Structures are given as C-alpha cells and as structure tokens.
DOLO-581476 format. One record per residue (C-alpha): residue number from 1; residue in three letters; x, y, z. Coordinates in nm, 2 decimals. Layout:
// DOLO-581476
REC     k     r       c1       c2       c3
REC   NUM   ALA        X        Y        Z
...
***
This chain:
// DOLO-581476
REC     k     r       c1       c2       c3
REC     1   UNK    11.48    11.35     6.80
REC     2   UNK    11.81    11.19     6.86
REC     3   UNK    11.85    10.87     7.07
REC     4   UNK    12.14    10.84     7.30
REC     5   UNK    12.32    10.51     7.35
REC     6   UNK    12.14    10.46     7.69
REC     7   UNK    11.80    10.52     7.52
REC     8   UNK    11.88    10.24     7.28
REC     9   UNK    12.02    10.00     7.55
REC    10   UNK    11.72    10.05     7.79
REC    11   UNK    11.46    10.02     7.51
REC    12   UNK    11.61     9.71     7.36
REC    13   UNK    11.66     9.54     7.70
REC    14   UNK    11.29     9.60     7.77
REC    15   UNK    11.18     9.46     7.44
REC    16   UNK    11.40     9.15     7.45
REC    17   UNK    11.32     9.07     7.81
REC    18   UNK    10.94     9.05     7.72
REC    19   UNK    11.00     8.86     7.40
REC    20   UNK    11.23     8.62     7.58
REC    21   UNK    10.96     8.55     7.84
REC    22   UNK    10.72     8.47     7.56
REC    23   UNK    10.97     8.24     7.39
REC    24   UNK    11.03     8.06     7.72
REC    25   UNK    10.65     8.01     7.76
REC    26   UNK    10.63     7.88     7.40
REC    27   UNK    10.84     7.56     7.48
REC    28   UNK    10.53     7.37     7.58
REC    29   UNK    10.32     7.46     7.27
REC    30   UNK    10.31     7.17     7.02
REC    31   UNK     9.95     7.15     6.89
REC    32   UNK     9.71     7.36     6.70
REC    33   UNK     9.48     7.40     7.00
REC    34   UNK     9.77     7.48     7.22
REC    35   UNK     9.90     7.74     6.97
REC    36   UNK     9.56     7.91     6.90
REC    37   UNK     9.38     7.85     7.23
REC    38   UNK     9.64     7.78     7.49
REC    39   UNK     9.49     7.44     7.54
REC    40   UNK     9.17     7.60     7.67
REC    41   UNK     9.33     7.64     8.02
REC    42   UNK     9.39     8.02     8.04
REC    43   UNK     9.32     8.20     8.37
REC    44   UNK     9.21     8.56     8.42
REC    45   UNK     9.56     8.72     8.40
REC    46   UNK     9.64     8.54     8.07
REC    47   UNK     9.30     8.63     7.91
REC    48   UNK     9.33     8.99     8.02
REC    49   UNK     9.69     9.00     7.90
REC    50   UNK     9.60     8.86     7.56
REC    51   UNK     9.31     9.10     7.51
REC    52   UNK     9.48     9.41     7.64
REC    53   UNK     9.80     9.32     7.46
REC    54   UNK     9.62     9.31     7.13
REC    55   UNK     9.39     9.61     7.16
REC    56   UNK     9.67     9.84     7.30
REC    57   UNK     9.87     9.88     6.98
REC    58   UNK     9.95    10.16     6.74
REC    59   UNK     9.60    10.31     6.76
REC    60   UNK     9.59    10.32     7.14
REC    61   UNK     9.94    10.46     7.18
REC    62   UNK    10.09    10.65     6.89
REC    63   UNK     9.75    10.70     6.72
REC    64   UNK     9.58    10.84     7.04
REC    65   UNK     9.87    11.09     7.10
REC    66   UNK     9.86    11.18     6.73
REC    67   UNK     9.48    11.25     6.75
REC    68   UNK     9.51    11.43     7.08
REC    69   UNK     9.77    11.66     6.93
REC    70   UNK     9.50    11.75     6.67
REC    71   UNK     9.17    11.75     6.86
REC    72   UNK     9.23    11.69     7.24
REC    73   UNK     9.02    11.47     7.47
REC    74   UNK     8.80    11.31     7.20
REC    75   UNK     9.11    11.10     7.12
REC    76   UNK     9.02    10.89     7.43
REC    77   UNK     8.73    10.72     7.24
REC    78   UNK     8.95    10.44     7.11
REC    79   UNK     9.06    10.30     7.45
REC    80   UNK     8.75    10.42     7.64
REC    81   UNK     8.52    10.26     7.38
REC    82   UNK     8.72     9.94     7.38
REC    83   UNK     8.72     9.92     7.76
REC    84   UNK     8.34     9.97     7.78
REC    85   UNK     8.29     9.70     7.52
REC    86   UNK     8.50     9.45     7.71
REC    87   UNK     8.27     9.51     8.01
REC    88   UNK     7.97     9.44     7.79
REC    89   UNK     8.15     9.13     7.65
REC    90   UNK     8.23     9.01     8.01
REC    91   UNK     7.87     9.05     8.13
REC    92   UNK     7.67     8.93     7.83
REC    93   UNK     7.88     8.75     7.57
REC    94   UNK     8.18     8.57     7.73
REC    95   UNK     8.00     8.29     7.92
REC    96   UNK     7.78     8.19     7.62
REC    97   UNK     8.07     8.20     7.37
REC    98   UNK     8.31     7.99     7.59
REC    99   UNK     8.03     7.74     7.66
REC   100   UNK     8.02     7.65     7.29
REC   101   UNK     8.36     7.49     7.30
REC   102   UNK     8.45     7.62     6.95
REC   103   UNK     8.76     7.80     6.82
REC   104   UNK     8.65     8.08     6.59
REC   105   UNK     8.36     8.32     6.52
REC   106   UNK     8.30     8.18     6.17
REC   107   UNK     8.26     7.83     6.32
REC   108   UNK     8.00     7.96     6.56
REC   109   UNK     7.80     8.14     6.29
REC   110   UNK     7.82     7.83     6.06
REC   111   UNK     7.63     7.64     6.32
REC   112   UNK     7.34     7.89     6.29
REC   113   UNK     7.35     8.01     5.93
REC   114   UNK     7.54     7.74     5.74
REC   115   UNK     7.88     7.68     5.59
REC   116   UNK     7.85     7.96     5.34
REC   117   UNK     7.81     8.20     5.63
REC   118   UNK     8.13     8.06     5.78
REC   119   UNK     8.32     8.13     5.46
REC   120   UNK     8.18     8.48     5.42
REC   121   UNK     8.25     8.58     5.78
REC   122   UNK     8.60     8.44     5.75
REC   123   UNK     8.68     8.66     5.45
REC   124   UNK     8.50     8.97     5.59
REC   125   UNK     8.66     8.94     5.94
REC   126   UNK     9.00     8.87     5.79
REC   127   UNK     9.00     9.19     5.58
REC   128   UNK     8.88     9.39     5.88
REC   129   UNK     9.15     9.24     6.10
REC   130   UNK     9.41     9.31     5.84
REC   131   UNK     9.32     9.69     5.85
REC   132   UNK     9.38     9.68     6.22
REC   133   UNK     9.72     9.52     6.17
REC   134   UNK     9.80     9.80     5.92
REC   135   UNK     9.73    10.06     6.19
REC   136   UNK     9.99     9.92     6.42
REC   137   UNK    10.23     9.84     6.13
REC   138   UNK    10.22    10.21     6.02
REC   139   UNK    10.30    10.32     6.37
REC   140   UNK    10.58    10.06     6.41
REC   141   UNK    10.75    10.14     6.07
REC   142   UNK    10.74    10.52     6.14
REC   143   UNK    10.87    10.47     6.49
REC   144   UNK    11.16    10.24     6.40
REC   145   UNK    11.25    10.46     6.10
REC   146   UNK    11.26    10.77     6.32
REC   147   UNK    11.44    10.62     6.61
REC   148   UNK    11.72    10.44     6.42
REC   149   UNK    11.73    10.66     6.11
REC   150   UNK    11.68    10.36     5.87
REC   151   UNK    11.47    10.35     5.55
REC   152   UNK    11.11    10.26     5.59
REC   153   UNK    11.15     9.93     5.41
REC   154   UNK    11.43     9.83     5.66
REC   155   UNK    11.20     9.94     5.95
REC   156   UNK    10.92     9.72     5.81
REC   157   UNK    11.16     9.42     5.80
REC   158   UNK    11.28     9.48     6.15
REC   159   UNK    10.92     9.50     6.27
REC   160   UNK    10.83     9.17     6.11
REC   161   UNK    11.13     9.00     6.27
REC   162   UNK    11.03     9.13     6.61
REC   163   UNK    10.67     9.02     6.57
REC   164   UNK    10.78     8.67     6.46
REC   165   UNK    10.99     8.65     6.78
REC   166   UNK    10.70     8.77     6.99
REC   167   UNK    10.41     8.55     6.88
REC   168   UNK    10.50     8.32     6.59
REC   169   UNK    10.64     8.04     6.80
REC   170   UNK    10.41     8.03     7.10
REC   171   UNK    10.08     8.17     6.97
REC   172   UNK     9.82     8.25     7.23
REC   173   UNK    10.04     8.16     7.53
REC   174   UNK    10.32     8.39     7.41
REC   175   UNK    10.07     8.66     7.34
REC   176   UNK     9.92     8.63     7.69
REC   177   UNK    10.25     8.63     7.88
REC   178   UNK    10.38     8.91     7.66
REC   179   UNK    10.06     9.11     7.70
REC   180   UNK    10.08     9.10     8.08
REC   181   UNK    10.45     9.21     8.09
REC   182   UNK    10.39     9.48     7.82
REC   183   UNK    10.10     9.64     8.01
REC   184   UNK    10.31     9.65     8.32
REC   185   UNK    10.59     9.83     8.14
REC   186   UNK    10.35    10.07     7.98
REC   187   UNK    10.17    10.15     8.30
REC   188   UNK    10.49    10.21     8.49
REC   189   UNK    10.66    10.43     8.24
REC   190   UNK    10.37    10.61     8.06
REC   191   UNK    10.19    10.69     8.38
REC   192   UNK    10.50    10.88     8.49
REC   193   UNK    10.54    11.05     8.16
REC   194   UNK    10.17    11.14     8.13
REC   195   UNK    10.16    11.29     8.48
REC   196   UNK    10.46    11.50     8.39
REC   197   UNK    10.29    11.63     8.08
REC   198   UNK     9.97    11.69     8.27
REC   199   UNK    10.15    11.89     8.54
REC   200   UNK    10.32    12.10     8.28
REC   201   UNK     9.99    12.18     8.11
REC   202   UNK     9.83    12.26     8.45
REC   203   UNK    10.11    12.51     8.52
REC   204   UNK    10.03    12.71     8.22
REC   205   UNK     9.86    13.05     8.29
REC   206   UNK     9.48    13.01     8.26
REC   207   UNK     9.44    13.27     7.98
REC   208   UNK     9.72    13.11     7.77
REC   209   UNK     9.57    12.76     7.83
REC   210   UNK     9.22    12.87     7.74
REC   211   UNK     9.33    13.04     7.43
REC   212   UNK     9.52    12.74     7.31
REC   213   UNK     9.27    12.48     7.42
REC   214   UNK     8.91    12.61     7.42
REC   215   UNK     8.67    12.37     7.59
REC   216   UNK     8.51    12.29     7.26
REC   217   UNK     8.66    12.08     7.10
REC   218   UNK     8.97    12.03     7.30
REC   219   UNK     8.83    11.93     7.65
REC   220   UNK     8.52    11.75     7.54
REC   221   UNK     8.46    11.38     7.44
REC   222   UNK     8.21    11.51     7.18
REC   223   UNK     8.45    11.78     7.05
REC   224   UNK     8.40    11.66     6.69
REC   225   UNK     8.02    11.64     6.73
REC   226   UNK     7.79    11.40     6.92
REC   227   UNK     7.71    11.20     6.61
REC   228   UNK     8.08    11.15     6.54
REC   229   UNK     8.14    11.04     6.90
REC   230   UNK     7.84    10.80     6.89
REC   231   UNK     7.96    10.65     6.56
REC   232   UNK     8.31    10.61     6.69
REC   233   UNK     8.19    10.42     7.00
REC   234   UNK     7.94    10.21     6.80
REC   235   UNK     8.21    10.12     6.55
REC   236   UNK     8.44    10.02     6.84
REC   237   UNK     8.17     9.82     7.02
REC   238   UNK     8.05     9.62     6.72
REC   239   UNK     8.40     9.58     6.58
REC   240   UNK     8.56     9.46     6.91
REC   241   UNK     8.28     9.21     6.98
REC   242   UNK     8.32     9.06     6.63
REC   243   UNK     8.70     9.04     6.64
REC   244   UNK     8.84     8.69     6.63
REC   245   UNK     9.15     8.78     6.84
REC   246   UNK     8.94     8.89     7.14
REC   247   UNK     8.69     8.62     7.11
REC   248   UNK     8.98     8.37     7.07
REC   249   UNK     9.10     8.48     7.42
REC   250   UNK     8.75     8.40     7.55
REC   251   UNK     8.76     8.05     7.38
REC   252   UNK     9.10     7.99     7.55
REC   253   UNK     8.96     8.03     7.90
REC   254   UNK     8.95     7.74     8.14
REC   255   UNK     8.58     7.80     8.22
REC   256   UNK     8.30     8.04     8.11
REC   257   UNK     8.32     8.23     8.44
REC   258   UNK     8.70     8.28     8.39
REC   259   UNK     8.63     8.41     8.04
REC   260   UNK     8.39     8.67     8.18
REC   261   UNK     8.63     8.78     8.45
REC   262   UNK     8.91     8.81     8.20
REC   263   UNK     8.71     9.04     7.98
REC   264   UNK     8.63     9.27     8.27
REC   265   UNK     8.99     9.27     8.40
REC   266   UNK     9.10     9.37     8.05
REC   267   UNK     8.86     9.67     8.06
REC   268   UNK     9.01     9.79     8.38
REC   269   UNK     9.35     9.79     8.21
REC   270   UNK     9.24     9.94     7.87
REC   271   UNK     9.01    10.23     7.98
REC   272   UNK     9.27    10.44     8.17
REC   273   UNK     9.56    10.37     7.93
REC   274   UNK     9.46    10.63     7.68
REC   275   UNK     9.48    10.93     7.92
REC   276   UNK     9.86    10.96     7.94
REC   277   UNK     9.88    10.97     7.56
REC   278   UNK     9.62    11.25     7.55
REC   279   UNK     9.81    11.45     7.80
REC   280   UNK    10.13    11.40     7.60
REC   281   UNK     9.96    11.49     7.27
REC   282   UNK     9.82    11.82     7.41
REC   283   UNK    10.16    11.90     7.58
REC   284   UNK    10.33    11.87     7.24
REC   285   UNK    10.07    12.09     7.09
REC   286   UNK    10.15    12.36     7.34
REC   287   UNK    10.53    12.33     7.37
REC   288   UNK    10.66    12.16     7.05
REC   289   UNK    10.40    12.23     6.78
REC   290   UNK    10.63    12.18     6.49
REC   291   UNK    10.66    11.80     6.54
REC   292   UNK    10.52    11.56     6.28
REC   293   UNK    10.19    11.44     6.44
REC   294   UNK    10.26    11.07     6.41
REC   295   UNK    10.59    11.12     6.60
REC   296   UNK    10.44    11.32     6.88
REC   297   UNK    10.47    11.04     7.14
REC   298   UNK    10.83    10.92     7.07
REC   299   UNK    10.95    11.28     7.03
REC   300   UNK    10.81    11.38     7.37
REC   301   UNK    10.98    11.08     7.54
REC   302   UNK    11.32    11.15     7.38
REC   303   UNK    11.32    11.53     7.40
REC   304   UNK    11.11    11.60     7.71
REC   305   UNK    11.17    11.30     7.95
REC   306   UNK    11.46    11.15     8.14
REC   307   UNK    11.66    10.87     7.97
REC   308   UNK    11.54    10.59     8.19
REC   309   UNK    11.17    10.66     8.17
REC   310   UNK    11.21    10.74     7.80
REC   311   UNK    11.39    10.41     7.73
REC   312   UNK    11.15    10.20     7.92
REC   313   UNK    10.85    10.38     7.76
REC   314   UNK    10.99    10.35     7.41
REC   315   UNK    11.04     9.98     7.47
REC   316   UNK    10.68     9.95     7.60
REC   317   UNK    10.54    10.14     7.29
REC   318   UNK    10.74     9.91     7.06
REC   319   UNK    10.61     9.61     7.25
REC   320   UNK    10.25     9.75     7.22
REC   321   UNK    10.29     9.76     6.84
REC   322   UNK    10.45     9.41     6.83
REC   323   UNK    10.19     9.25     7.05
REC   324   UNK     9.90     9.41     6.88
REC   325   UNK    10.02     9.30     6.53
REC   326   UNK    10.11     8.96     6.66
REC   327   UNK     9.77     8.90     6.84
REC   328   UNK     9.57     9.02     6.54
REC   329   UNK     9.77     8.82     6.30
REC   330   UNK     9.72     8.51     6.52
REC   331   UNK     9.35     8.56     6.51
REC   332   UNK     9.34     8.61     6.14
REC   333   UNK     9.57     8.31     6.08
REC   334   UNK     9.35     8.09     6.30
REC   335   UNK     9.05     8.18     6.08
REC   336   UNK     9.24     8.11     5.76
REC   337   UNK     9.35     7.76     5.89
REC   338   UNK     9.03     7.66     6.05
REC   339   UNK     8.75     7.83     5.85
REC   340   UNK     8.90     7.86     5.50
REC   341   UNK     9.17     7.60     5.44
REC   342   UNK     9.03     7.36     5.69
REC   343   UNK     8.68     7.38     5.54
REC   344   UNK     8.77     7.39     5.17
REC   345   UNK     9.03     7.10     5.20
REC   346   UNK     8.86     6.92     5.49
REC   347   UNK     9.17     6.92     5.70
REC   348   UNK     9.14     6.77     6.05
REC   349   UNK     9.50     6.68     6.12
REC   350   UNK     9.62     6.88     6.42
REC   351   UNK     9.98     6.91     6.32
REC   352   UNK     9.89     7.02     5.96
REC   353   UNK     9.65     7.28     6.10
REC   354   UNK     9.93     7.41     6.33
REC   355   UNK    10.16     7.45     6.03
REC   356   UNK     9.90     7.62     5.82
REC   357   UNK     9.82     7.87     6.10
REC   358   UNK    10.19     7.95     6.14
REC   359   UNK    10.25     7.99     5.77
REC   360   UNK     9.93     8.21     5.75
REC   361   UNK    10.06     8.44     6.03
REC   362   UNK    10.40     8.48     5.86
REC   363   UNK    10.23     8.56     5.52
REC   364   UNK    10.00     8.81     5.69
REC   365   UNK    10.29     8.99     5.85
REC   366   UNK    10.48     9.02     5.52
REC   367   UNK    10.16     9.15     5.34
REC   368   UNK    10.09     9.40     5.61
REC   369   UNK    10.44     9.54     5.60
REC   370   UNK    10.43     9.58     5.22
REC   371   UNK    10.08     9.74     5.23
REC   372   UNK    10.18     9.98     5.50
REC   373   UNK    10.48    10.10     5.30
REC   374   UNK    10.24    10.23     5.04
REC   375   UNK    10.02    10.42     5.30
REC   376   UNK    10.28    10.58     5.52
REC   377   UNK    10.11    10.92     5.54
REC   378   UNK     9.77    10.80     5.64
REC   379   UNK     9.60    10.85     5.98
REC   380   UNK     9.66    10.56     6.21
REC   381   UNK     9.32    10.56     6.37
REC   382   UNK     9.15    10.58     6.03
REC   383   UNK     9.25    10.22     5.96
REC   384   UNK     9.14    10.11     6.31
REC   385   UNK     8.79    10.27     6.28
REC   386   UNK     8.75    10.14     5.92
REC   387   UNK     8.84     9.79     6.05
REC   388   UNK     8.59     9.80     6.33
REC   389   UNK     8.31     9.92     6.10
REC   390   UNK     8.39     9.65     5.84
REC   391   UNK     8.39     9.37     6.09
REC   392   UNK     8.09     9.48     6.29
REC   393   UNK     7.85     9.63     6.03
REC   394   UNK     7.75     9.29     5.89
REC   395   UNK     7.85     9.04     6.16
REC   396   UNK     7.75     9.20     6.49
REC   397   UNK     7.37     9.16     6.47
REC   398   UNK     7.37     8.80     6.32
REC   399   UNK     7.62     8.70     6.59
REC   400   UNK     7.43     8.86     6.87
REC   401   UNK     7.10     8.71     6.76
REC   402   UNK     7.26     8.36     6.73
REC   403   UNK     7.39     8.39     7.09
REC   404   UNK     7.08     8.53     7.26
REC   405   UNK     6.79     8.41     7.04
REC   406   UNK     6.92     8.11     6.84
REC   407   UNK     6.71     7.93     6.58
REC   408   UNK     6.48     8.22     6.49
REC   409   UNK     6.63     8.34     6.16
REC   410   UNK     6.62     8.14     5.84
REC   411   UNK     6.98     8.06     5.75
REC   412   UNK     6.97     8.21     5.40
REC   413   UNK     6.85     8.54     5.55
REC   414   UNK     7.13     8.53     5.81
REC   415   UNK     7.38     8.49     5.53
REC   416   UNK     7.21     8.78     5.34
REC   417   UNK     7.24     9.00     5.65
REC   418   UNK     7.61     8.92     5.68
REC   419   UNK     7.70     8.98     5.31
REC   420   UNK     7.46     9.25     5.19
REC   421   UNK     7.50     9.48     5.49
REC   422   UNK     7.88     9.45     5.48
REC   423   UNK     7.88     9.54     5.11
REC   424   UNK     7.66     9.84     5.18
REC   425   UNK     7.88     9.97     5.46
REC   426   UNK     8.19     9.93     5.24
REC   427   UNK     8.03    10.11     4.94
REC   428   UNK     7.90    10.39     5.17
REC   429   UNK     8.26    10.44     5.30
REC   430   UNK     8.43    10.43     4.96
REC   431   UNK     8.21    10.48     4.65
REC   432   UNK     7.87    10.63     4.76
REC   433   UNK     7.94    10.85     5.07
REC   434   UNK     7.63    10.94     5.27
REC   435   UNK     7.59    11.20     5.55
REC   436   UNK     7.58    10.92     5.81
REC   437   UNK     7.85    10.69     5.92
REC   438   UNK     7.88    10.36     5.72
REC   439   UNK     7.85    10.15     6.03
REC   440   UNK     7.49    10.28     6.08
REC   441   UNK     7.41    10.19     5.72
REC   442   UNK     7.54     9.83     5.77
REC   443   UNK     7.36     9.78     6.10
REC   444   UNK     7.03     9.92     5.96
REC   445   UNK     7.04     9.69     5.65
REC   446   UNK     7.14     9.40     5.87
REC   447   UNK     6.85     9.46     6.11
REC   448   UNK     6.60     9.47     5.82
REC   449   UNK     6.72     9.15     5.66
REC   450   UNK     6.73     8.97     6.00
REC   451   UNK     6.37     9.09     6.07
REC   452   UNK     6.26     8.94     5.74
REC   453   UNK     6.45     8.62     5.82
REC   454   UNK     6.26     8.60     6.15
REC   455   UNK     5.93     8.64     5.98
REC   456   UNK     6.03     8.37     5.72
REC   457   UNK     6.12     8.13     6.01
REC   458   UNK     5.80     8.18     6.19
***
C-alpha cells in the first residue's frame, strides 16, 4: 500500500477542511456549558452530527471491515445495533432525559441513589468510555503508521494533535459541526467504494462465490451463533444508552422534542453506514487475502479505487477516528470535571470547570495513545464490546428504573446494583469466565438487587 502525492493532498485537504470548520465554530465557546452542552441550544442536525460523529469511529469503519474480512455479514451488528438503540433512545429516553436540565448521567443517578452512586457511575462509565477511545486510537495509530510509514509512537502523537484540533477548543459545538461534515464525506466516498466492491463480488461465478462465502456464517447476521448475536446487540444497546457522550448530545438539545428527533436522525445515518465496509471486507477476502486484517479498508482504497475517491475516503476515515476519539474524550472529561472534581472539591465556578474539562480531555488523549501502543495487535471491536458491557451491565437497569419508575428503589440498593453487578461482569470477563456473556451476568445481578431494593422501599 503506497500513497501517491495526490492521495496525500486530497486526504489532508479533506481533514483540514472539516477541522477548520470546527475551529471556526469554536470562536463563540467561552463557558463550561457552552463547551460541554453547546449552551443547550442544539438543533436536530447538530445532535445527529454529534451522536453519529462519535459512534462512527474505528469500530464502525476499520473494525467493521476487519471483522467482515473474517466472518462476513455479522460484522454489521456494531452499526446496526447502535442505530436500533438510537431509535429506542429517541422514542423512550430522550425527552425524559432532556427534561431534567442536567449535564451528566452520574448527576441524574445521584438524584435517585445518592452522591456515592454519582461517584461510582463516574468511575465505571469513564473506564468504559476509555476502552471505546482505545478502539478508535488503535485504528488511528495503525492507519497513520501504514499510510505515512512512520513509527507507531509518532503516529500516536500525530493522532493526538489532530484530535486536539478537532474538539479540544470548541467542545460539543466543534464535535457537532465536524460530525455533520464527516458523515457527508463518508457517505459520498464510501458509498461509491462499497458499491464498487459489491459489484465485483456480484460478478464472481456463483460456484466460486459459494465456495468462498458459504451462507453460514458469511451471509448471516447470526453467523457466529444466535447467542453471540443477541449478546452483541444487548451489549451495544445497554452500552450506548449509558454512554455520557450520546446522552450529552441529548442534554445539549434546545427542547426535549428536538432531542428525540436528533436521536432518530442519527439512527438513519448510522444503520446503513456499516454496509460499505462489509462489502469491502469481503471483497478483500476474495481478491487480496494476504492483507493484514486491520489494514483491509485503507489497503482497498489505495490499491483498488481511484485516487480521488480513495483520497476523500481516507480523509473521511481519519476524520471518523478523530471525531469518535474527540467526542468520547469530551464526554469522559465532562464527567471528570462535573462528577468527580466538581463533587469532591465542590467547584461551582464556570471558568474553572471549563479549564478542568479541557485539561481532562487532553490527559485522556495522551493516556489513550500510550495505552494503545501496548495493545497494537488486539481486535478493535473487542475493546468496543468490552466497553459497552462494562458501561451497561451495572448502569442500564438502575438508570432505566430511575427514568420510568422513579422513587421505588431504596438508594443503597440502587448503589449496590450499580457496583456489584459491574464487578461481577468484569470478573466474569477476565478472571472467572462462564459460558454466558458477561453482560447477561451483570444485568441479571442488577435486576435481582433492584428487585430487593423495590421490596425494601415498599
């Protein structure tokens, strides 16, 4: 995979045009609320751009193509599951959450289960979000290293600088504007590339195609087993609903109705975006099987597409990684400033909270780059699914109960459900593996503890 000068020029022009638009929008951001929540004035496009811009990162692009190269259509579950979840959020969750007037998930849970629940959720959600940042950081480091033939450490440094330019100065407003532009770039370029890959696969003789891609597992959403597919979707659903970055976009909406419409609009963007990457992954399995799996997508673009489409698409992929890392780091930084530093040190000064949030975002980016350098060979989507399970296993049910049936659980049992079920899910995933997915373990224990809490409250 060798880039020509025109590849580089078109790719960098695409990246800097979008980052420049975000920096231009950042001129009016001068408060903590403006940085984290866009002044609570976001419309449907900005909400959808923020959500889609954050979820469509390394897992949705490079990770999906990597997994499709290995197992076919079941790689769609990441973007399909996320899109279905955004519809659920738009219909059931968005209006109620926006109506609270809060800024973070831990703040919301503190109102129902106490300050200790706020602290616990902040830590749990921050760790889970950090794993999602790792997924996009891994993809970004590998991509930059392969494209520009630089050491991985240098690629990590370049990635951090680009993310800082994208979101550090303008926060939610930069993320929203950049997300809208990025998704336009991706849809234009990757749709063309994906259709080209699909047509090449369709032109293969039937016998050859069937031999290479038998219906099971390659052409089935449950190719790796129905239980695996169900666990993947459940992990996505509970993880997305409990992710500060996506809920933060809801909190930034001008009205509850706008928040709901923004979630559903983001679903319309996210659901189809995985299909071109699946076609490209399977194409590379058929026509270029020696490629390193994590480099399937960029290799296809450089070696099998025209210069213009390849340059724009590479710019879009790089932007997808930058925006995802930036959006997730912003959500994590907001929790650190509001729910950890703000609570412990009782900080209420708006300017100080803004500086703490920005410093936290920068520290998160540096830590994620260093962590990724030690896990370069790991599967990108592994970190995404682990992140979703960690965030959702202990937080989803207490949060859902607080939204739809508030006041019916004794606070100490709500705190127990958050902490004990999360610990059980982590132990199941790492120390004591069971034949069922850890997210089911966490949700089951959470449900039992919440049921006891309801009885105690009665």
